[in-house]
Each structure stands twice: as C-alpha cells, then as structure tokens.
C-alpha positions as CSV (number, residue, x, y, z in Angstrom):
1,M,0.5,-34.2,-79.6
2,S,3.8,-35.1,-77.0
3,R,3.3,-37.7,-74.3
4,R,3.9,-36.5,-70.8
5,K,7.5,-38.0,-69.4
6,I,7.1,-40.1,-66.8
7,P,8.9,-39.2,-63.1
8,A,11.1,-41.5,-62.0
9,T,12.5,-40.5,-58.3
10,I,16.5,-41.9,-57.5
11,V,16.3,-43.2,-54.2
12,T,20.0,-42.9,-52.8
13,G,21.4,-43.3,-49.2
14,F,24.3,-45.1,-47.4
15,L,23.4,-48.7,-46.3
16,G,20.5,-49.1,-43.4
17,A,19.8,-44.8,-43.8
18,G,16.0,-46.0,-44.0
19,K,15.5,-45.6,-48.2
20,T,13.4,-48.8,-48.1
21,T,11.2,-47.3,-45.1
22,L,10.3,-44.4,-47.1
23,V,9.1,-46.5,-49.5
24,R,7.2,-48.0,-47.9
25,H,5.5,-45.0,-47.0
26,L,5.2,-44.0,-50.6
27,L,4.1,-46.3,-51.5
28,A,1.1,-46.1,-48.1
29,E,0.7,-42.8,-49.0
30,N,0.6,-43.1,-52.5
31,R,-2.6,-41.1,-53.2
32,G,-4.0,-43.3,-56.1
33,R,-0.7,-42.9,-58.3
34,R,0.6,-46.4,-59.9
35,I,3.6,-46.1,-58.3
36,A,6.3,-48.8,-60.3
37,L,9.5,-49.7,-58.2
38,I,13.1,-50.9,-59.4
39,V,14.6,-52.4,-55.8
40,N,18.4,-53.0,-56.0
41,E,20.7,-55.0,-53.1
42,F,24.2,-55.5,-53.5
43,G,23.8,-58.8,-52.2
44,D,22.7,-62.6,-53.2
45,V,19.5,-62.2,-50.3
46,G,16.7,-59.8,-51.4
47,V,15.7,-59.2,-48.3
48,D,14.6,-54.8,-49.6
49,G,12.3,-56.2,-52.0
50,D,11.0,-59.1,-50.5
51,L,10.3,-56.2,-47.9
52,L,8.6,-54.3,-50.0
53,A,6.3,-57.1,-51.8
54,S,4.8,-58.2,-48.7
55,C,4.1,-54.9,-47.5
56,G,0.6,-55.4,-48.0
57,V,-0.1,-51.8,-49.2
58,A,-2.8,-51.5,-51.4
59,G,-3.0,-50.7,-54.5
60,C,1.0,-52.3,-54.5
61,R,1.1,-55.2,-56.9
62,E,4.3,-57.3,-56.6
63,D,4.3,-56.9,-60.4
64,D,5.0,-53.3,-59.9
65,I,7.8,-54.4,-58.2
66,V,11.2,-55.3,-60.2
67,E,14.2,-56.5,-58.0
68,L,17.3,-56.3,-59.5
69,A,19.7,-58.5,-57.0
70,N,23.3,-58.6,-59.4
71,G,25.3,-56.1,-58.0
72,C,24.6,-51.8,-58.1
73,L,22.8,-50.3,-60.5
74,C,25.6,-47.7,-61.0
75,C,27.2,-51.0,-62.6
76,T,24.9,-53.0,-64.1
77,V,23.3,-49.7,-65.9
78,A,23.1,-51.4,-69.4
79,D,22.3,-54.8,-68.9
80,E,20.0,-54.1,-66.5
81,F,18.6,-51.3,-65.4
82,L,17.8,-49.8,-69.4
83,P,16.0,-52.9,-70.3
84,T,14.1,-53.1,-66.9
85,M,13.1,-49.7,-68.2
86,Q,11.6,-50.4,-71.1
87,K,9.3,-52.9,-69.7
88,L,8.0,-50.7,-67.3
89,V,7.6,-47.2,-70.2
90,D,6.2,-49.9,-73.0
91,R,3.4,-51.7,-70.5
92,A,0.2,-51.2,-71.8
93,D,-0.4,-49.1,-68.0
94,P,2.3,-47.4,-67.1
95,P,3.3,-46.0,-64.2
96,D,2.4,-42.5,-63.1
97,H,5.5,-42.9,-60.8
98,I,8.7,-45.0,-60.7
99,V,11.1,-45.1,-57.5
100,I,14.2,-46.5,-58.5
101,E,15.8,-47.4,-54.5
102,T,19.3,-48.0,-55.7
103,S,21.6,-50.3,-53.3
104,G,23.2,-48.0,-50.2
105,L,26.6,-48.0,-52.3
106,A,25.5,-47.1,-55.1
107,L,26.4,-44.1,-57.1
108,P,23.2,-42.1,-58.5
109,K,25.1,-39.8,-60.9
110,P,25.5,-43.1,-63.1
111,L,22.0,-44.3,-63.1
112,V,21.4,-40.3,-63.8
113,K,23.3,-40.8,-66.5
114,A,21.5,-43.1,-67.9
115,F,18.6,-41.3,-68.4
116,H,20.4,-39.9,-71.7
117,W,19.6,-43.0,-73.4
118,P,17.1,-42.6,-76.2
119,E,14.5,-44.8,-75.6
120,I,14.2,-43.1,-72.7
121,R,15.3,-40.2,-72.4
122,S,11.9,-39.0,-74.6
123,R,9.7,-41.1,-71.9
124,V,10.6,-40.4,-68.7
125,T,12.7,-37.8,-66.6
126,V,14.7,-38.0,-63.5
127,D,12.2,-35.9,-61.2
128,G,15.0,-35.8,-58.5
129,V,17.3,-37.6,-55.9
130,V,16.2,-38.2,-52.7
131,A,19.4,-38.8,-50.3
132,V,18.2,-40.5,-47.2
133,V,20.6,-39.9,-44.5
134,D,20.7,-41.9,-40.8
135,A,21.4,-38.6,-39.0
136,G,23.0,-40.8,-35.9
137,A,25.5,-42.1,-38.3
138,V,26.9,-38.7,-39.4
139,A,26.5,-37.5,-35.7
140,A,28.8,-40.5,-34.9
141,G,31.1,-39.7,-37.3
142,R,30.9,-42.9,-39.4
143,F,31.4,-40.7,-42.5
144,A,34.9,-38.2,-41.6
145,D,38.6,-38.8,-42.1
146,D,41.1,-39.9,-39.5
147,P,43.7,-37.3,-39.9
148,E,46.5,-39.1,-38.8
149,A,45.1,-41.3,-42.0
150,M,45.0,-38.0,-44.1
151,A,48.1,-37.6,-43.6
152,R,49.1,-40.5,-45.3
153,P,50.2,-40.5,-49.9
154,D,47.9,-43.4,-50.2
155,H,45.1,-42.3,-48.1
156,D,41.4,-42.9,-49.8
157,N,37.8,-42.9,-47.8
158,P,35.4,-45.2,-49.5
159,L,32.8,-44.3,-47.2
160,D,33.2,-40.3,-47.1
161,E,33.7,-41.0,-51.3
162,V,30.1,-42.9,-51.6
163,F,28.3,-40.7,-49.3
164,T,30.0,-37.3,-50.3
165,D,28.7,-38.7,-54.4
166,Q,25.1,-39.2,-52.7
167,L,25.0,-36.0,-51.3
168,A,26.6,-34.5,-54.2
169,C,24.2,-35.9,-56.4
170,A,21.1,-35.0,-54.3
171,D,17.9,-32.3,-54.8
172,L,16.4,-33.0,-51.8
173,V,18.1,-34.9,-48.0
174,L,16.1,-36.5,-46.0
175,L,17.7,-35.9,-42.2
176,N,15.9,-39.4,-41.1
177,K,16.7,-41.0,-37.5
178,A,16.3,-38.2,-35.8
179,D,14.4,-39.1,-32.6
180,L,17.3,-41.4,-32.5
181,V,20.2,-38.7,-31.4
182,E,19.9,-36.0,-28.9
183,A,19.6,-32.4,-30.4
184,D,23.5,-31.5,-30.3
185,G,24.1,-34.7,-32.6
186,Y,21.5,-34.0,-34.8
187,A,22.8,-30.2,-35.5
188,A,25.9,-31.9,-36.0
189,A,24.7,-34.6,-38.8
190,L,22.9,-31.1,-40.1
191,A,25.7,-28.9,-40.6
192,E,28.6,-31.6,-41.5
193,V,25.3,-32.4,-44.4
194,S,24.9,-29.0,-45.0
195,G,28.7,-28.2,-45.9
196,R,28.4,-31.3,-48.9
197,L,25.1,-30.1,-50.4
198,R,24.9,-27.6,-53.7
199,A,23.1,-24.4,-53.3
200,G,19.6,-24.5,-53.0
201,V,19.5,-27.7,-51.4
202,K,17.0,-28.4,-48.8
203,V,17.2,-30.6,-45.6
204,V,14.1,-32.6,-43.9
205,R,14.4,-33.4,-40.7
206,T,12.2,-37.1,-40.9
207,Q,12.3,-40.3,-38.6
208,R,11.2,-44.0,-39.8
209,G,11.1,-42.1,-43.5
210,A,7.9,-40.4,-43.1
211,V,7.5,-37.4,-45.1
212,D,5.0,-36.1,-47.2
213,P,5.1,-38.0,-50.7
214,L,3.8,-34.4,-52.2
215,V,7.3,-33.4,-51.2
216,V,9.4,-35.8,-52.1
217,L,7.6,-36.5,-55.5
218,G,6.9,-34.3,-57.4
219,L,10.6,-32.5,-57.2
220,D,10.7,-31.4,-61.0
221,A,14.6,-31.5,-60.8
222,A,14.9,-33.4,-65.0
223,A,18.3,-34.4,-62.4
224,E,19.9,-36.2,-66.1
225,D,19.8,-32.1,-67.7
226,D,22.5,-30.6,-65.0
227,L,25.0,-33.7,-64.4
228,A,28.0,-31.1,-64.9
229,A,26.6,-29.5,-62.1
230,R,26.3,-32.9,-59.9
231,P,30.1,-33.9,-59.2
232,S,31.4,-37.2,-58.5
233,H,34.5,-38.5,-57.2
234,H,34.7,-40.9,-60.0
235,D,33.8,-38.6,-62.6
236,A,37.1,-39.2,-64.9
237,E,36.6,-42.9,-64.3
238,D,35.4,-45.5,-66.9
239,G,32.4,-46.9,-64.0
240,H,32.6,-47.8,-60.7
241,D,33.6,-50.8,-58.8
242,H,33.3,-51.7,-55.4
243,D,35.8,-53.5,-54.5
244,D,36.2,-51.7,-51.5
245,F,33.3,-53.6,-50.0
246,E,31.7,-56.8,-49.9
247,S,28.3,-59.4,-48.5
248,F,28.1,-62.7,-48.3
249,A,25.4,-64.3,-47.1
250,V,24.7,-66.5,-43.9
251,T,21.4,-69.6,-43.6
252,L,20.9,-71.0,-40.4
253,P,18.1,-73.2,-39.5
254,E,15.0,-72.5,-37.3
255,V,16.0,-69.8,-34.3
256,A,15.4,-71.7,-30.5
257,D,16.4,-68.6,-29.0
258,A,16.2,-64.9,-30.5
259,D,17.6,-62.9,-27.9
260,A,20.4,-65.4,-28.0
261,L,20.9,-65.1,-31.7
262,E,21.2,-61.3,-31.5
263,A,23.7,-61.5,-28.7
264,R,25.7,-63.2,-30.9
265,L,24.5,-60.4,-33.7
266,L,26.3,-57.7,-31.6
267,A,29.2,-59.6,-30.9
268,A,30.2,-60.2,-34.6
269,I,28.9,-56.9,-35.6
270,A,31.3,-55.3,-32.8
271,G,34.4,-57.9,-33.3
272,H,34.2,-56.9,-37.3
273,D,34.7,-54.7,-40.1
274,I,30.7,-54.9,-40.7
275,L,28.7,-52.0,-41.6
276,R,25.3,-53.9,-42.7
277,L,24.1,-56.7,-41.7
278,K,19.8,-57.5,-42.3
279,G,18.1,-60.9,-43.2
280,F,14.7,-62.7,-42.1
281,L,14.9,-65.2,-39.4
282,A,13.0,-68.6,-39.4
283,V,11.8,-68.8,-35.4
284,E,10.9,-71.7,-33.1
285,G,7.3,-72.3,-32.5
286,K,6.1,-68.5,-33.8
287,A,4.0,-68.9,-37.3
288,A,5.6,-65.6,-38.5
289,R,8.4,-64.4,-40.3
290,A,10.7,-62.1,-38.4
291,V,13.2,-59.8,-39.7
292,V,16.5,-58.2,-38.4
293,Q,17.9,-55.2,-39.5
294,A,21.1,-54.1,-38.1
295,V,22.9,-50.6,-38.5
296,G,26.1,-50.9,-36.3
297,T,25.3,-52.2,-32.8
298,R,21.7,-50.8,-33.3
299,I,19.5,-53.8,-34.2
300,E,15.7,-53.9,-34.6
301,R,14.0,-57.3,-35.1
302,W,9.9,-57.4,-35.9
303,F,7.4,-60.2,-37.6
304,D,6.3,-59.0,-40.9
305,R,4.0,-61.7,-42.1
306,P,3.0,-65.2,-41.9
307,W,5.3,-68.5,-43.3
308,K,3.4,-68.7,-46.8
309,P,2.2,-72.7,-47.0
310,G,4.9,-74.7,-47.9
311,E,7.4,-71.9,-47.8
312,E,10.6,-73.2,-46.1
313,R,11.5,-72.0,-43.0
314,L,14.8,-71.3,-42.8
315,S,17.1,-68.1,-41.6
316,R,18.7,-66.4,-44.1
317,L,21.4,-63.0,-43.4
318,V,23.1,-60.7,-45.3
319,V,26.2,-59.3,-44.1
320,I,28.2,-56.2,-45.7
321,G,30.9,-54.9,-45.0
322,A,35.0,-53.4,-45.6
323,R,37.1,-55.3,-48.2
324,G,38.6,-58.6,-46.3
325,L,36.1,-59.3,-44.2
326,D,36.9,-62.9,-42.1
327,R,34.2,-64.9,-43.7
328,A,34.5,-68.2,-40.9
329,A,35.3,-66.1,-37.9
330,I,31.9,-63.9,-38.3
331,E,30.0,-67.1,-38.9
332,A,31.5,-69.3,-36.4
333,L,30.1,-66.2,-34.5
334,I,26.7,-66.1,-36.1
335,V,26.3,-70.2,-36.3
336,P,25.8,-71.8,-32.8
C-alpha cells in the first residue's frame, strides 16, 4: 500500500500581517493532530519561533518547532529547508500536518517548487498556500504605487513585488486585523486584494488570526502540481535576494519606563523607513518578559511568560526596513 502524503500548509504574508498569531491559533485548535512547525525569520533574533515555543498549548512540544533564522526560506531552500523536511518525515512519529511560517519578505513560489525534490515529493504535498494580509496596511496604500514614481523608467516597488507574489501564489487569503479598519477601509482593502488573486481564490475576513482550522488546514490544493498558474515577478530569475531590505538587532539593558521606550520607538519608526519592529523587553520590577510588536506606528505590548531561572534579563529588538536604514540614528533614538 502507498503511504498517505503528509499535508503541508505554507503560511505567507508581509511583515506584521499576523502570521504568527494565526499559527498559534492553529496550534490551540489542533483537534488532536500532531502539527510540526517550521518558522523562518528575516533577522538574527528569533522572535516568532520563541513566541510559538512558549505558547503553552497542550500537545505543542518544543521539538515540534524548527526555527530557521538564516535569511528567507525562498533563498535557502537547498541548505536549510529540504534537510529540515527530510528530518521531519523520517521521524519515528511523523507529524499529521506540517505548517511552514515564512518570513514576511519571502516569496512562496520557490518554496512550493522545493516540494518537487524526490525525497519530499513522494511523502509530502502542499495542502495549500495561505496568505495573511493586514487589512489596514492595504487600505492605507502601503503596497500601492506612486504615480509619479511609476513614470520613471527605473521604477520598481519591492514592497509591491513581494506582496503581489505572495497573493499570486495563494490558495486562500485571510484579510486580517479587520477590526482595526472602518467599513470603507475594509472594502477598499478587499477590492485591492481581490484584484490580485487567481480565479477561485477565496478571501476570509479575520481578526487576530481567528479562523476555524478546518478552513485553513485541508485545502487539498496540491500546489506543487500547478506552479504555472502561480505567476511571480521573479520567474525569470535564478533565485531571489532581498537587497531591497535589511534588518539589525538592538540590545538594551532592563527598561525602567516601558511607556517612555514606546514613545522613543514611535519616534524612530516615524523618522526612518522602518517597516517592522519586534522583540522582547526586560522591564524593571516585572517578573515576566514583555513582547513588543510594531507595524508602522501601531505598537502592541504584553507580558508573555515569566523569566526562566538563570535567563539573562536583556531587552532585544529587531528592526526591519528598506535598505539604507540609518542604524546609528535609530539606535540613538531607541537606547536612552
């Protein structure tokens, strides 16, 4: 008898769209399935993988979470992703489902192509590519082209290219953070997203990634079999790099005033081309670690878990933005 292929879901979406929140929700509502996670980040500090590893969900074991932090998976398929997949499917207790959370700057199509690798193709199928979209960011025109810039012969919009490629490869779109936009803004975002999708791809309205896992896990798309129907800006290229973007980490001592730090972060975001900022804070007098997540000028903070015995109480933040970030100026604003 032939073995049933393990379904894999690729979760794509731009920086800060809510991919990790969706994955945590899928874990919490896993309905007894053994779900293995591969988490990829653009940057040296593994914030999302750490958040998922400490999620506290029953049945979510730390050894079911594999973090790949050396660049985007679409660039490191052979070196990072394929060996990781091989180890997962060769386990004595292979997972029932594999969820792959890509970096916000990753292109999903090269990852789908990787499922043609013979050792993987016979044992795993791409159940679906799910794109998570920040409704507010789309409504605000973050990915829209400037008409004046479009008139220049050398014009290109790297944000638009990544966003378009993610949508063009999707089998399902979650238009997330819908609670943070007015009805008109949501309608505009829906129209913008719908215009970039292949025929038949559904859009589901969500907030904080809350969606029935049966909607997301079980698309049965076999995406690796119809790559030609998933166009990409980079189809003619041999690989894909991220020269348009960069990231760096900022380390701080314990924070005496978290509100004052947030004000400094807002000043740094407003004054520089920062697309995403995230990390952990050690706050003086607090026994728990604080999480910081910023998309544009929208910042969230919460305490996620107690500091572990012997764990160094340091604050570390990852800054991601367009190439040419003034690191010294940003650090001067953030570090008191």
